[in-house]
N, C-alpha and C positions, 0 to 999 in steps of 0.2 A: 099213777105211782109206780116208779120205775121195778121190772121185775129183775129181783136180783139172783146171781146164783145161790147155790149154800153157802151160807155164812164163811169166809176167812179160809175161799176156796177159788180155782183159777178157772175163771167164765171158760164155757165151753163155745164153739164158733155158733153155734145159733145162740146162744143167748150174748152173743157179743154185738150179733146181725140187731139185738130188739136192741140195742143203747143209740140213743140220739145224740150222744154227745155235746160237744160247745153249743152253746145256743145264742146266736147271735144278739137274742134281746137282751140277754142277761144283764145288763145297764138301763134296761130301759130305755134306749136310743139302738138303734140296727147298726152293730158292727161287723159285718161281714170277715171270714176267717179271711186270711190272705190267700192268692193263690198265684200259678204261676202262667208263664205265657204257653198257649199253647203248643202244642210239640213236644213237652216235655212227659216222661210216662208217671204218671202219679197216678196213684189209691190214697183214697180218702178212709180211714179208718175211726172208727169213733168208739170210746172207752165212756165210763161213769163219770163225767165231768168236765171230761176232754176228749181234743179229737186231735189225729195224727195227718197230714198231709204227706205220705209219703213214698219216698222215692226208690222205683224197686231196681234200676241201673245202679245205683249206690249204696244200695241198701240200708239207709239213714233215713228219718223225717225231713222232709223241704222245712216246716212248717208245725207248730203245736198251736193247740189254741185252749189254755182254760178258764172256765167260771169258775172264781175264788169267792166265796159268800162269809166274808168277816165275822158275821153273826151267828154261822153254826159249825164252827170247826170246833175238831174234837179231836184230843191229842192222843197218839195210840202208839204204840210202841212200830217198829219198824218190823213189818213183815218180811221183808230182802230175801223173795224168794221169786227170782226173774224167772219168765215162763217166753215163751216163742210163741207168735200168735197164731192161732191155729186157719184162720184164715187165710195166711198165705203159706206159699211152700218155704221150707226150711234155710234153702240156698237164698232166698232173697231178702234174708236176714241177718245182720251182723250179730252170729249169736255167740253160743259159749267158746268157742275155739277163738274169738279175736281176742276173748280176754284171759285164756288159761297159761299160765307161767309167765306172766310179765309183769310188767310196772302200770298198767291200765286202766283203770275205775271203767264201770258201766255208769259215767252221768247221767243221770236223770234229766231230759228237757221239763218237762213237769215236774213239778217238785209234789215227793209223796204230801208232806206237809198241806201243800197248795190244794190239792185238790179231794184231802182225808175233811170232810163235811158233811153236814147230812140233815134231814129232821128224827133219824135215830143214829144210834152207834155201828148199827148193823151195815147200813146205806157206806156210812164214812168210813168205815172198815173194810167192805168190799172196793171204794175207791180208793183208797187205799193200795188195796194190792193192785191193784187196775194199774197202777203205774210203773208194774215192775215186767212190762211188755218187754222184749228188746228192742220192739217200735221205738219207744219211748226212750231209747239209751244211745249214747253217741259214748265214743271212748276218748277219756283226759286222762292225762298224767295223774297219779296217785296227789303228788303234792298238790297240781291242783285242783282235786275236789275234797279232798279229805279235811276239813274242819275249817276253811274258808268263809269265814262268816259274811265279808263281805260281798262277795259275789250270792252265795247263798241267803244272805239276810235282805239281800234286794227289796224281796218280796213281802216281808214281815214288816221293813220301814215304808214304804210305798202301803203297805195294807194298814199300818196304823197312820200315815199321812193323809190317807182317804176316808179314814172312821167320821175324821171331823166333816165331811160332805155326803157320803152317801159310802155303807161298809160289801160293798165288791167290787173288785179289781176282774177286768178280763185280760190276763197276762200269755204273750204269742212270743215262744221262742225258739231257737233250733240253730243247726250249728249254722256256718257260711261255707258249703258244696261249693267249692273251687277246685279246677281240674290240674291246682299244680298242689294238692293236699299230696303229702306222701305215701307212697304204697306198702301196704304191710297186710299181708294174709289175707289178699283177695278183697281186700277192702282199702280204700281211702281216708288216711286220721285230717278229723277235718280240722285245722287250725286256729278256728274262731268261732267264736258262738256269738249269738244275739239273743236280747230280749228288749219285750217292751208292755210295759204296762198303761191300760188303758183304763179310768173310770171317771163318775161325774164329778165337776169341781164347781160349785157355785153354778150349779144347775144344767153345765155342759161339759161336753166330751173332752178330755185330755190326756194325756200320754207323757210318755217320756221314753226315750231308746238305751241300752246299755249293748256295751261291744266286750266280751272276754278275750284274750286273744293268749293261744299257748305256744305263739312262734317262739323255736328260740331264739337266742338275741347272739349268735356265732356271728365269725366274720365270713367263713365259706360255708354257708347253710346248705345250698344245692348239694354241694358237692360230699357234704354229712349224708345228705339223703339219698346220695346215688349209692353211696358205700353202703348205705342200711338196706336198700332195696338189693343190692348186689350179694350180701351175708344173710338176707331173709330175718334180721333182727331190728330191733324197735327203734325207728328213728329217733332223732334226740328232740325232746319236747323240752320247752321251756319254761319256768318260771309263770305263774299268768299275770298281768296286767288288763285294769279293767277300765272301760272310758263311759262315758255318757255321749253320745253323738247324735248327732242328727237322724230324726225317723227315715229321713229321706236318703240319707246314708249307706241306710241297712237295707232299703229297697235295692241300688244304685248297685250295691254287694251280692245281693240274694237275687233278683231279678223277681221277687214277689211283688203283689200291689200295694202298696204302703200309704198309696196317697191322701187316705182319709184323716188316716191314724197323723202323716207327717203334717199335715193343715191344724191338727193340734197340740203340736211338740210342743212342751214349755221350754223348750232349750232356746233362748232365745242365739240362734247361732246361724248360719248362713251354711246350706250344705257344700261339701268339696266338690268342687271341677272335674273331680275324679277316683275313683272310688282309690284309698290308697292299698299297697300290696298286703301283707301278712307283716307280722313286725312293725310294721308303722303307723303311727296316728295320722289323721288326717286334721287339716285346718279347723280351729277351736271346737278340736274334741277335748274333752274335760276328762285328764286320769283321776281316778275317783281313788281315793289313798283311805276316805275312813267314810260314813257314813251321812257325815255331816256334809260333804263334797256335792251330794246331789242336788242339781236343779228342780227344785218344783216348782218354778213362777219367777218372773221378772222382779 
């Protein structure tokens, strides 16, 4: 049984250290959390039902992984109290100052609803609360994050699809941390976000990958970014576009080891020869306009 903090409260550093985080065996087949090549600074942070592979040099997660148990989901009111993780120095986290007095939202990487499950309501509530650490957030334009059923509804859609085969999902997600991301208040704002859902279908592991792009579609984007950096203002961000894409392309863009998931990708498309830059789509990418566009098999 997981030792919980006082119900409905943030956990102490000692309590968080007792968390086991994402379970690679959750689906009944071993699916390890993706890793980065040796040499990049990372910290593994474990929470209730999910883990974060954190990049302190970028002050954001490189990857997150959550176990999602559809049979024990609990519908809860949003707690919405964002916290710094007490296990990390505050200056290593993109905290409240990044989001103050601007048009940025703290976009969940692990969705609160995806982690809000448990054998008891208290466990589900604590899991929901623990998605509100800044280590599980990345800045997204308000237009990008609020009320966008397509991106936010992908996990619900995939859970419904997976229920036919197995009532569990393993969901991996994170920002694409590129060196060209525009600077702002001591961080660089990620322009693209990725998500991979893994599940058991017909007795075998299967997976699908997605990308959300908030790159502004302007003619002289680099000049706009430079002007924003010089004035200290928020870089221009564009209306989001969502794609289903080969998981191998996500691996190429992020540097994460995704070979296992790429080998069971349900999108029948060859990966790109080279990752396209922000604002551009790769060959074979499927732009999603509704959940009905998602490819879940040939």
